[in-house]
N, C-alpha and C positions, 0 to 999 in steps of 0.2 A: 558813709557806707549804708548802703539799702540793707532791708531787713526784710525777711519773707516771714510771715506766720502761718505755720502749717507743719503738718506731718504728712507725707506721702511719698510715694514711689514716683520714681520720674525714668521714664523711657525714653533717652534721647538718642539720636544720631549724633556723633562728631562730625561737624559740617565745615567745610571752606568755601567762603562764598567768592566766585570768579567772574561770574558775568550774568547777566539777565537774558536770557533769549525773548525773541518775539513773541508774543502771545496770541495764543490760538482761541477757540471757540472753548466755552466752559463746560459743556455736555459731549457726552461720549456715546458712541454709537454701537450697534450690535456687531454685525459683521459684512464682508464685502458681497457683493453678489458674485455668482461662480463666473458669471461672464467676464469679470473682472480680471480672474487669474491669469497672469501672464504665462506663455508656453516657455518663454526665456531662451537662452542661447545654447543650453546643453553642450558645451564645450568639453572636450577629452583633455586629459592631463597630459601636460608637456614632457619630452625628457628631461633630465638634469640639465640645466644651462651650462654653458662654459663661460670663462672669463673674455670679455670682449664681446660677448653675443648682444646684439640689438635687442630690445624688447620695445613694448607699447602696452599701454593700459587706458582704463576708463576710472572716472570719478566725477562726481558733481562740486560744482562751487558757486553754483546760484541755480535755484530752482530745483527741478527734479531731473533734467536732461542731463546724461553722461557726457564727457568733454573727455577728449583725448590728452594723454601725455606719452613722451617718449622716453628712453633710457637705456642705460648700456650695463651689463651684468659686471661686477668687480671681482665676483669669486662667489665660493660655497665656504660657509663656516661649518665644518662638521661637527655635529652633534650641538648646534649653536643655541638652540630652543630648549633640548631637552634631550636626553641618550634617545638616538634613533630618529630626532628629528632635527634635521639641518636647518640653517638658516641661508638663504640666497641675498648676497647683498648686490645693491643695484644704486647706480646714480641715477636721478631722473630730472625731468626738464618739463616745463610747459609755462606758458605765459603767467600763470597763477604761482607755480611752484616758483618761479623766479622773482615775482612781486614781493611775496611774503617771506622769502627766505628758505624755502623748504617746504617737506611735508608737513601735514596737519593734522591734529586731534581731529576724529570724524573721519579721515582718509582710511582708517583701517577697514581693511577687506578690500580694498580697491583691486580689483584684478589686474594682473600682469600675463602678457601673453607673450609667445614668440612671434617669429615671421610666419609661422603656418598657422595662426592663430588658435595655437594650443596653448592651455590654460597652466602656466607656471604655478603659479599661486597668489597670495594676497598680501599687498602692504600691509605691515602689522607692527613694525619697530620702527624707532628713530634713534640716530647717534645721541648719548647720554648728555652731551656739553651744550647743545642749544640747538636753533634752529639750523637744519642743514637738509640739502636733497638727497642725500645719502640714506637709503631705506633697507629694512630687513624684511625679506618677503618669506612667509610660510608656505611651504611647498603644498600645493592642493592635494595631493594624495593623502597628505597628513590631516588636512582639514576635514576630508571625506571619513577618515578612520577613527579620528577623536580619540588619540592616546589618553590613557588615565592618569598621567604623570603629572606630580607637582608643577605648578607654573614657576616659568623663572621671569622675575621682573625686570634682570639686568642680565644681560647676554656679554660675557665678557670677551674681548679682542686682545689677542696675542700680538706679539711683534710682528710676524709675518704677515697677519691679517692687517695690521694697522698700516704697514709699509704699503700693502696692495691697495689700502684706500687712499692713502696720501698721495701714491704715484697716479691714481686713476682721477682723482678730484683735486679740489682746492682745500681740503680738509688736511692740516698739519697731522703728523704721527703721533704728537701728544694729545690732539682732540680726539683721534681715533681710536687710541688705547682706552680712552674711558668707555668705550663698549657701547652697546645698543640697549635701548630700555623699550618698554612697550609703550606705543602711543598711549596718551592718557585715555581712559574710559572713567571718568568720574560720574558719578550719578547725579542727574539733573532732578532738582525738585521744583515743582509748581505750587504756586499758592503761599509760599512762608517768604516772609519779608528778608532781605539782607540782614536786617538788624538781628531778626530772630536766629539766621542762620550763623550768623556772627556768635551770639549768646551762645548757640549749642555747640560751639568748636572747641570748647575746652577740653584740654589732654585727659583731664581727670575724668571727665564725663565718658569718654571713649574707652578709656581702661575699664569702667564700671560696666559699659554696654557694648562691648565688641563685637556682639552679635549683629549691630546695626552698620549702617555704612559709615565709612571713614572719611570719605573724599565725596563733596556735593558741589554743585553750583546752583543758582535759581534760573528757573527756564519757565515756558509757557504750558498750559494745560494742553491734552490732546484735543484736537478738533471733533466737531459733531459729525454724525453721519451726513454726508453730502458736501460737506465744507473740507477744504484742504485738499492735499493727495490722497490719490487713492491706490488699490492694489495693483494697478495697472503700471504703476511708478515705480515698483518693486523688481529691477531690472540688474543684470550684471552691471557694475559700475555706478547703479543708483542707489539713492539715501535709503538706509536700513535703519530701524531703531526697535530697541526691545524694552520693554516695562515691567516693572514689578507691580505698579498699580497706575490707575488712570482714574480722571475725573477732577475733583478739587484739587486732588493731590496726585500729579503724575511724577513718578519716579523713573527715569528712563535714561538710557545712554543710546547715542547716534552715533553710526558708523556708516558702513557702506558694504552693499553685496557684493559677493565675489561671483556666484554662479547662482542662475536661477533655471530650473528644468523642470517642466510640467507641475509646477505649484510647490517645489521642494526649493528651499533657500537655504544657501550658505553663506555667511558672510563675517566680518571683523578680523579674522586671522589670528585672534588671540581670545582669552574668556573676556566676558563681560564682567560676572560676578563669581564665577568659576563654580556654579551650582550643580554641574552634572545633568542627570536627568531633572527636567523643570518643566514648568507651565508658564514661561513669560509670555506677555504679550507680544505681538509682532505688529510694528506699525512703519507705513511709509512716512516721510519727512519731504520738507519743503527747504532747502537751503537758502538762507539771505544772503550771506556773505561769508568770506574767510578773513577772520581778524589776525593783523601780524603780532606777534610776540617775541621781543627782544631776548627775553631771558629762556623760555621753552618754547614749545612746538606751538606754531599758529594752531588757531582752533576755529571749527566750523559753528556757526550760527543757525540754528533750524527751527522751523515748526514742526510739531508732529502732527500725523492725521491719526484719523480714528484707527483702532485695532482692525488688523485685516486676516490675522492667523495666529499661530501659536508657535512659539520657539520652544522645541521639545528638548533640545541638548545646549549646555552651555559650558566648553571644555577648554583644553589647553590651546588647541589649534583652532577654537572659532565656535560660533554659535550655528544651530540647524534650525530650521523651522519649517511649517506647511503652512501655504496660504489657504484660509478656507474657514474652517469651525475656530471659533475662539475658545480660550481656556475658559474654565469655570473660575468664578471670582466671588470674594466673600464681601459684601458692601459692609464699610464703616461710615456712620452717620452721625452727625452733629448737630444738635439745635442749642441757639444761644440766645436768649432773651437779654435784654438791658434797658432800662428807664430811658426814654427819649429816642432809642432806636429802632427800626424795624426788627423784629425777630427773623434770625436767617437759619435756614436749615440746609446743611451742606451735603455729599456723599462722594467717598472714592470707593473704586473697585478694585480688590487686590487679589492679584493671580497667582502670588508665592506666598506662601505661608509665614516664611521667614521676615517678610516685610510687613507683615500686620500690626506687630506693636509700635514700629515707626511710624505707620501712617495712622494710627491711632492718635498719637502724640500731635503730627503734623495737621490733621484734620481738626482737633480740637484748639491748637495753636491759630491757624489759620483764621478760624471761624470767629473765634473770641476776638482777635485784630480786626476783622471786618466788620464785628457789631460795636464792640467795646471802644475801637478807632482810637486806641491810644496806649501806652505803656502807663495805666492809671492804678492807682489803690483802689481796693474793693473787697469785697466779700463775695462768695458763690455757695449755693446748695447746688451740688451736681448730684445727678442720678445715672446708673447706667443699666443696662441690660446686654447680657452677651449669650446669644443661643449658641449651643455646643451640641454635637451628635457622637454618640459612640454605640457600636454594636448595634445600629439600626434605630436607636432611641435618641430622639430630640428633646434635650432641656434647656430651660431658660434661667441662667444665674442674673441676680440682681444685687445692685447696692447702691448705697449712698454715702456721701461724705461733705462737709463744709469745709472751706479754704477762706482765709483771709490774707492780705498782703497790704503792706503801707505804701508801696510803690508800684506792683504789676500784679495783678489778680491774674492776667492770661498765664504767666509763667508758673504762678504758684498752683494753678487748678489743672494744667494739662498733662501732668505726667502718671498719676496714679493708676488711671483705666489703661493706660498703655502697659504698666507693669504688670498688671492683671492680666491682660491679654496675652502677655509674655508667658508667664506662669502657665496659662492653658495651652499654649502651643509646645510645650515641654513635656505634654502627657502622651505618652504612646497610644495610638490608635484614637485620639480624640480629634475632632474636627471642629474649628470654629467656624460657625455658618454665619453669622453676623455681629456687629458691635454697635450698639447705640448708645449714645450719650447725650444726656440734656442738661444743661447749664442755666440755672436763674442767679445772673450775676446783678450785684447792688454796688453803688459808689460806696457805701457805707464800709469802712474798713475795720471799725471798731472791734476789739475783742473784750471777753471777759477775763478776769485775773482773779485766781483763786486766793481770796484775801485770809479766809481762816476756815478751821475745821471746830464744829460743836457738836456736843453729845446732850442728849435728853436723859436729864437726872432728876428724880423729882418732880416732875411735872414742869421743869425747866429747860432751856438751853444753855449749856454752859461751854464756854471757849476751852478747848484743849491746845495743848501744845508745849512749849518748853516750860519744866517746871510744873506742868500740870497734865499727867497723862490721863490716858482713857482708862477708866476703872469700871471693870464689869464683872458679873457673876456667872460660873460655867451654868451652861443649859439654859440660858436667857438668850433672847436676840437683843443685840446691840444696836440701838438706834442713832444714826449720826445725821448729820447735814453738813454741806459744803457751802459756804458763803461766798458769792460770786460777785465781782463789783465791775462795772464799766461807767466810767465817768460819774454821774450822780446816781445810775441806777445800780440797785441791789437784789440780787436773786439768790434764794435758797434752794438748794437740790438736795432732798432727802434721799438715804440710803440706809440699808438695815444688813446686819451680817450676824449669821447665827454663831454662837459659842457653845461648841459640844460638852457635855458633863464631864467626860474624860480629861477635858482641857483645864482643870481646877488647879490652881496654883502657876500657871503658866504664865510665861512673860514673853513680850515681842514686841512688834511695832505694825503701826499701820500706816501704809504709804498712799496718798491720793493725788493724782495728776491729771493735769489736761493736756495728755498726748497720748499717741498711740505707740506702747512698746514695741509693736510687728515690724515697725516702718521706720527708717531714719531719712534724713533730707535727700539723699540720692538714691533711695530704692529699696526693696523688700531685701533684708539680711538674713532672713531663716534659711533654713535647708529647702532646695527646690522641691516641691510635691510630684510625685511620680502618678498619681492617680487622680481621677476627678473628685474622690473624697478626700483626697489630702488637701485639694484646692479649695473644696468647700470649708474645710476644717481652719485653713489658713484665714480665710474670709471670715468664718464664724467668730474667730477669736479676735478680729480687728476691732479696736476701738477707735470710733469716730472721732475726727478732731473736734466736734462740739460736745463731745461727753468726757465724763472723767472715769480714768481706771482706777478702780479700788483693789487693794493688796493687803491682806491681812496675814501676817506670819505669826505663828504660836510655837513655842517651843515648852513642853512639859516635862516633867520626870521620865515619863516612859515614852513619848511620842512627840511628833512636829506635825504641824497642820497649817498648809497654805491655802488661803481662801482667796478666790478674785471674782471680781464683778465688774460691773459698770454701771453708771447712771443713765437715765433715759437723756436723749440729745436734748439741748438748749437751743436759744436762736442765734447764736454767735460760737466763733471758736473760742475754746477755753485755753489759757495759758497758765503755765506755774504750777507747784507743787508743793504738798506739805507732808513732813513725816512726823508721826507722833508716838511715843512708847505707850504700850497696853500693858495692863495688870489684869488678871483673872482670878477672881478669888473662889 
């Protein structure tokens, strides 16, 4: 069994590795030229369709140009998506739909029109049982309104609707009765390997960090300015992507634009992450192919272009944004050095605050993997600077810690700065302006072990412990030292405690340990601070992994006193603890 030696918080997303998208360029651009903004089709909403009515639509199967598909209305499921939001059931057909067995992930938002070219709505749901040409369409008027109702992940189908589906298609009544589910919109993450995504998919971590994405796959980074698709490709039926971050770490979902009119874009037909009012980055995309899938919906594989606008709304019935100005972003930077490898500095830009902790974790992880280039043992001295702003005042918070692992230093060192970032994002009125993490990694994974405690008595150092308590006098300083051992190396770490005069006759214990009592292996477990001062207090009380925490508890006849301190940092992580009785005369 592998063993990681450290004390730290770990901000992780729970991830499910599904596929690797084609790679784009590594840098990210600023914004589109205004001349690139498409006018769009500005289609008007169609009347509610009737059963048997012919429909047609647009979507992308390869590249950026929309292709046509045809279909027929099966019926309307009243309140199928949510109260007052019906679902229009259709059966669709095209060469690609027939090839892959049905509608696909990434087809969400594909516009569906009536014979008069009026916009009925967007493909957004598929039958739950597996690949199928039967789609649930979100009505366009509801997409424009953005009802603030809780999203329905699964839409139930009654007997009458199931019989209607079965009568109009090859789907059996039992399959249709399984209902509709939202076409998958997992979050793609670039830069992080499949192995790391698999490591991070443990359910226990997801439960501890439910504020991070629960379903992701590996994808490529967004393209640089001038590379890949541009804003002119964001048209009705064209590819549409929205990202939480881009750069080294691109976290995005890819779907289809439903309507584009004078630079305003509506798409997906269901939520991306259901953030409501938001500031996601809007991207074009270039479809590579549609992958067949035997168990679930087929899926679109695509490269993202550079951001070209802002998604301002992420609601039950879809996303809305504007092509033009980009959202403000918070830079997350990581610099990693390692003997024998070139030092690398990487950066990601985060447009949504909720994505900051996960991006810090991903950026640290991928940069370590790029430089260390393996799941390797080692140790690391990591420093970080997080700039925050509150009430017009910007301040820089700084910190450092040391980590060690016998098998994977990357995993050991990537989490704590993410947890600290999360604490800061929870403070009302506090804006995180930048996160910078610097890591000096060494292949040496050795640590110190706390071998014994010694007391300075009569000009000599005397070992204390079982059967040999610390004996001191009230009103005097208690001089102690910890003896640390690493292989053949021994290090003495002195510390001093004051024993008040009123504690004469007291009894108690001294506890010295090489770990941080404020953090466990899966994150910070204390109360969440609600102010910047509260976060500062948490950070100030943290004991680094290369320090010893010192706790003296004394109880006398009339009073009890607890004294806490810590030693100066040493050059390795410290493990182990010692408890010894204390007698005050």
